[in-house]
C-alpha positions as CSV (number, residue, x, y, z in Angstrom):
1,M,-75.9,201.1,227.4
2,C,-76.4,197.8,229.4
3,T,-76.6,197.7,233.1
4,D,-74.1,194.8,233.3
5,D,-71.6,193.0,231.1
6,S,-73.5,189.6,230.8
7,F,-73.8,190.3,227.0
8,L,-70.1,189.5,226.8
9,F,-70.9,185.8,227.0
10,A,-72.7,186.1,223.7
11,T,-71.0,185.5,220.3
12,P,-70.7,188.6,218.1
13,S,-70.5,188.7,214.3
14,V,-67.2,188.8,212.3
15,E,-68.9,190.2,209.2
16,K,-67.2,193.4,208.3
17,I,-70.5,195.0,207.3
18,P,-73.2,193.3,209.4
19,E,-76.9,193.9,208.9
20,K,-76.9,195.7,212.2
21,Y,-74.0,196.9,214.3
22,D,-73.8,195.6,217.9
23,D,-73.6,198.7,220.1
24,R,-74.0,196.9,223.5
25,V,-71.6,198.3,226.0
26,A,-71.9,198.1,229.8
27,E,-72.8,201.3,231.6
28,L,-69.8,203.1,233.0
29,N,-70.0,203.7,236.7
30,D,-69.0,207.2,238.0
31,F,-65.4,206.0,238.9
32,Y,-64.6,204.7,235.4
33,K,-66.6,207.5,233.7
34,K,-64.2,210.0,235.3
35,I,-61.2,208.0,234.2
36,A,-62.5,207.7,230.7
37,F,-63.1,211.5,230.5
38,D,-59.9,212.6,232.2
39,Q,-57.5,210.2,230.6
40,L,-59.2,209.3,227.2
41,R,-61.3,212.4,226.6
42,E,-64.3,210.1,226.3
43,D,-67.9,211.1,226.5
44,D,-71.1,209.8,224.7
45,T,-70.5,211.9,221.6
46,M,-66.8,211.0,221.3
47,R,-67.6,207.3,221.7
48,K,-70.4,207.3,219.1
49,Q,-68.4,209.3,216.6
50,G,-65.3,207.1,217.1
51,L,-67.3,203.9,216.5
52,E,-69.0,205.3,213.4
53,Q,-65.6,206.3,211.9
54,F,-63.9,203.0,212.8
55,R,-66.7,201.0,211.2
56,D,-66.7,203.0,208.1
57,W,-62.9,202.5,207.8
58,I,-63.3,198.7,208.2
59,A,-66.2,198.6,205.7
60,K,-64.0,200.3,203.1
61,H,-60.8,198.5,203.8
62,P,-59.9,196.4,200.7
63,H,-58.0,193.7,202.5
64,I,-60.0,193.1,205.7
65,K,-62.3,190.2,204.9
66,K,-63.7,189.3,208.4
67,C,-63.5,191.4,211.6
68,R,-65.5,192.0,214.7
69,T,-67.3,195.4,214.6
70,D,-69.1,195.2,217.9
71,A,-68.6,198.1,220.2
72,P,-66.6,196.4,223.0
73,F,-64.0,195.1,220.5
74,L,-63.5,198.4,218.7
75,L,-63.4,200.3,221.9
76,R,-60.3,198.3,222.8
77,F,-58.5,200.2,220.1
78,L,-60.2,203.5,220.4
79,R,-59.7,203.7,224.2
80,G,-56.2,202.2,224.0
81,K,-55.2,204.9,221.6
82,K,-57.2,207.7,223.3
83,Y,-59.6,208.1,220.3
84,S,-56.9,208.8,217.7
85,I,-58.7,207.2,214.7
86,N,-55.5,207.0,212.6
87,T,-53.5,205.2,215.4
88,A,-56.4,202.9,216.4
89,T,-57.0,201.8,212.8
90,E,-53.3,201.1,212.2
91,T,-53.1,199.1,215.5
92,L,-56.1,197.0,214.4
93,E,-54.4,196.3,211.0
94,R,-51.3,195.1,212.8
95,Y,-53.3,193.1,215.3
96,L,-55.0,191.2,212.5
97,V,-51.8,190.7,210.6
98,A,-50.0,189.3,213.6
99,R,-52.7,186.6,213.9
100,M,-52.3,185.8,210.2
101,M,-48.5,185.6,210.4
102,Y,-48.2,183.7,213.7
103,P,-51.3,181.6,214.2
104,Q,-49.4,179.3,216.5
105,W,-49.2,182.1,219.0
106,F,-52.6,183.9,218.6
107,T,-55.2,181.3,217.7
108,R,-56.9,178.2,219.3
109,L,-57.7,180.2,222.5
110,D,-59.9,177.4,223.8
111,I,-60.0,176.5,227.5
112,E,-61.0,173.0,226.6
113,E,-57.9,172.4,224.4
114,P,-55.9,169.9,226.5
115,Q,-52.5,171.6,226.4
116,L,-53.9,175.1,227.2
117,A,-56.2,173.8,229.8
118,T,-53.3,171.9,231.6
119,L,-51.2,175.1,231.5
120,V,-54.0,177.1,233.0
121,D,-54.4,174.5,235.8
122,T,-50.7,174.9,236.8
123,G,-51.3,178.5,237.8
124,Y,-48.6,179.8,235.5
125,L,-50.7,182.9,234.5
126,F,-54.1,184.2,235.6
127,P,-56.0,187.4,236.1
128,L,-56.7,188.7,239.6
129,P,-60.3,189.2,240.6
130,E,-60.0,192.7,242.2
131,R,-58.9,196.0,240.8
132,D,-56.4,198.3,242.4
133,A,-57.1,201.8,243.8
134,Q,-56.6,203.3,240.3
135,G,-59.2,200.9,238.8
136,R,-56.6,198.8,236.9
137,A,-56.7,195.1,236.3
138,L,-53.8,192.9,237.4
139,I,-52.4,189.7,235.8
140,C,-50.2,187.5,237.8
141,N,-47.5,185.1,236.6
142,D,-45.7,182.3,238.5
143,T,-42.8,181.3,236.3
144,A,-41.9,178.3,238.5
145,Q,-45.1,176.5,237.3
146,L,-43.9,176.3,233.7
147,D,-42.5,172.9,232.8
148,P,-40.3,173.4,229.7
149,T,-40.5,169.7,228.9
150,K,-44.3,169.8,228.6
151,F,-45.0,173.3,227.2
152,T,-43.7,175.3,224.3
153,A,-43.2,179.0,223.6
154,A,-46.5,178.9,221.6
155,D,-48.3,177.6,224.7
156,V,-47.0,180.4,226.8
157,L,-48.1,183.0,224.2
158,R,-51.5,181.4,223.9
159,I,-52.2,181.5,227.6
160,H,-51.3,185.2,227.6
161,M,-53.8,185.8,224.8
162,L,-56.4,183.6,226.5
163,V,-56.2,185.8,229.6
164,N,-56.3,188.9,227.4
165,E,-59.4,187.9,225.5
166,S,-61.2,186.9,228.7
167,F,-61.6,190.5,229.9
168,F,-60.3,192.9,227.2
169,D,-63.9,193.8,226.2
170,T,-64.7,195.2,229.7
171,N,-65.0,198.9,230.4
172,E,-62.7,198.8,233.4
173,V,-59.7,197.2,231.6
174,Q,-60.2,199.4,228.5
175,C,-60.4,202.6,230.6
176,A,-57.9,202.1,233.4
177,G,-55.5,199.6,231.8
178,L,-53.4,196.7,233.0
179,V,-50.7,195.9,235.5
180,L,-48.6,192.8,234.9
181,V,-46.9,191.1,237.8
182,Y,-44.3,188.4,237.1
183,D,-42.6,186.3,239.8
184,L,-39.4,185.0,238.2
185,S,-38.0,183.2,241.2
186,G,-38.5,179.8,239.6
187,M,-37.1,180.7,236.2
188,T,-34.6,178.2,234.7
189,L,-32.3,178.2,231.8
190,S,-34.5,175.5,230.1
191,Q,-37.4,177.9,230.3
192,L,-35.3,180.7,228.8
193,S,-34.3,178.5,225.9
194,L,-37.9,178.1,224.8
195,V,-37.9,181.5,223.1
196,T,-35.4,182.7,220.5
197,L,-34.1,186.3,220.3
198,S,-35.8,186.7,217.0
199,E,-39.1,185.7,218.5
200,I,-38.6,188.2,221.3
201,R,-38.1,190.9,218.7
202,V,-41.4,190.0,217.0
203,L,-43.3,189.8,220.4
204,V,-41.9,193.2,221.5
205,S,-42.9,194.7,218.2
206,F,-46.4,193.4,218.8
207,L,-46.5,195.0,222.2
208,N,-45.2,198.3,220.8
209,K,-47.4,198.5,217.7
210,A,-50.3,196.0,217.8
211,F,-51.4,195.6,221.4
212,P,-54.7,197.5,221.7
213,L,-54.8,198.3,225.4
214,R,-52.7,200.4,227.8
215,I,-50.2,198.5,229.9
216,Q,-49.7,200.8,232.8
217,E,-47.0,198.9,234.7
218,F,-44.8,195.8,234.5
219,H,-43.5,194.4,237.8
220,F,-40.8,191.7,237.8
221,V,-40.0,190.2,241.2
222,N,-37.0,188.0,242.2
223,T,-35.3,188.4,238.8
224,P,-32.5,185.9,238.4
225,A,-29.1,187.1,237.2
226,A,-29.3,184.6,234.3
227,T,-32.2,186.6,232.7
228,H,-30.4,190.0,232.7
229,T,-29.0,189.7,229.2
230,I,-32.3,188.7,227.6
231,A,-34.1,191.3,229.7
232,N,-31.8,194.1,228.6
233,F,-32.3,192.9,225.0
234,A,-36.1,193.1,225.3
235,L,-36.0,196.4,227.2
236,A,-33.9,198.0,224.4
237,L,-36.6,197.1,221.9
238,L,-39.5,198.4,224.0
239,S,-40.9,201.8,223.2
240,E,-39.7,204.5,225.6
241,K,-43.1,204.9,227.1
242,L,-43.3,201.2,228.0
243,R,-39.7,201.1,229.3
244,E,-40.6,203.8,231.8
245,R,-43.3,201.5,233.1
246,V,-41.0,198.5,233.9
247,F,-40.1,197.9,237.6
248,C,-37.8,195.2,238.9
249,H,-37.9,194.2,242.5
250,K,-35.4,192.2,244.5
251,N,-38.2,190.5,246.5
252,W,-41.9,190.7,247.3
253,D,-41.5,193.1,250.2
254,E,-40.0,195.6,247.8
255,C,-42.8,195.0,245.4
256,Y,-45.4,195.7,248.1
257,T,-44.2,199.3,248.1
258,K,-45.6,199.7,244.6
259,L,-48.6,197.2,244.7
260,D,-51.3,196.5,247.2
261,K,-50.4,193.0,248.5
262,N,-54.0,192.3,249.4
263,L,-54.9,192.0,245.7
264,L,-52.3,189.3,245.1
265,P,-52.8,185.6,245.6
266,K,-52.5,184.3,249.1
267,E,-49.3,182.5,248.1
268,F,-47.7,185.9,247.3
269,G,-49.0,187.8,250.4
270,G,-52.6,188.4,249.5
271,K,-55.9,187.0,250.9
272,I,-57.5,184.8,248.2
273,P,-55.8,181.4,247.4
274,R,-54.5,181.1,243.9
275,L,-56.7,178.0,243.2
276,E,-59.9,180.1,243.8
277,M,-58.6,182.7,241.4
278,I,-57.8,180.1,238.7
279,A,-61.2,178.4,239.2
280,A,-63.0,181.8,238.6
281,F,-60.9,182.5,235.5
282,K,-61.6,179.0,234.1
283,E,-65.4,179.5,234.6
284,R,-65.3,182.8,232.8
285,C,-63.3,181.3,229.9
286,K,-65.9,178.5,229.6
287,K,-68.7,181.1,229.4
288,M,-66.8,183.1,226.8
289,R,-65.5,180.1,224.9
290,S,-67.3,180.8,221.6
291,R,-66.5,184.5,221.8
292,M,-62.8,184.0,222.3
293,Q,-62.6,181.5,219.4
294,L,-63.7,184.3,217.0
295,V,-60.0,185.3,216.9
296,D,-59.6,182.3,214.5
297,E,-62.2,183.6,212.1
298,M,-61.0,187.2,211.6
299,E,-59.1,187.6,208.4
300,I,-57.0,190.1,206.5
301,E,-55.4,189.5,203.1
302,L,-51.6,189.6,203.3
303,T,-48.7,189.0,200.9
304,K,-44.9,189.0,201.5
305,D,-44.6,192.4,199.8
306,S,-46.8,193.9,202.5
307,K,-45.1,196.4,204.8
308,Y,-46.4,194.4,207.7
309,W,-44.9,191.2,206.5
310,Q,-41.6,192.9,206.0
311,E,-41.7,194.5,209.4
312,N,-42.6,191.4,211.3
313,S,-40.7,188.6,209.6
314,N,-37.1,187.6,209.2
315,A,-35.4,184.5,207.9
316,E,-35.8,182.5,211.1
317,M,-39.3,183.5,211.9
318,E,-40.5,183.2,208.3
319,S,-39.3,179.6,208.1
320,G,-41.5,178.7,211.1
321,A,-44.6,180.6,210.0
322,V,-44.9,179.9,206.3
323,G,-46.1,176.4,206.8
324,S,-49.2,177.4,208.6
325,F,-49.7,180.8,207.0
326,R,-52.3,180.7,204.2
327,Q,-51.0,182.6,201.2
328,L,-53.6,185.1,199.9
329,T,-53.6,187.2,196.8
330,V,-54.1,191.0,197.0
331,D,-55.9,192.5,194.1
């Protein structure tokens, strides 16, 4: 194991059977080692066996053409599914399929791409630098910063994926999970109109079935009455496990009873100004730029008779995806 995670700034291979597998993983400190053992049943033997089985499965998969096989990437799925090989491999399949079917949402994760870079600068979404008492990473959203005349639903999804890819290969996020904090006080009807109900259905399906890591909590603060109908629609689609992790707060004072306010941006009651957090996030994205763009190179063959296509598409979504989806033939 490595003493730090500086290797995460390197670019791994997407060859499904590379000449040599990349086993570089940062050393777990005692705190996260205990979390990994207690919550995930992970030890050195479990991790080694899990990686071997996962790589063997990818090598033999007839339709996966290109995929990362480095340890940090595969551990997203193994740790996220508590080392259930069957569940982890199915989640990876769905993860790859989602990127093939909806490239407008899941690709071009480039901090230097003008539209995405501008959205990052607004402070709409960014990770927080410190972890909570349970070792979990926090992601903060300020909905008021989204201008619906300048940005699209695809931009919103891509910034979420950019944040994800910037730290999903780290031990701490993989072992302890995520907490998502959304300030909805500035949400408008124009923002709500960016996403259709059918798109919400697909996105919730992605969270339920294709998201590799564990979301421990959702916190929604200052939720406007106008969002209740859509919120209830989305909640009904969430898995029971995720629904139990959703918390809605009338204001920040109520939210502070669940979260340590010191971890939040200064603008939301914390200590560190939002601009400093955004600057650190942007710097990390620049260092990981080539690594994060590998999402575009991973490939799985898919046809419309595939169970994944049938699960994830409908008439409305299909009409928007077919134009950019490359049709592939399965033997």
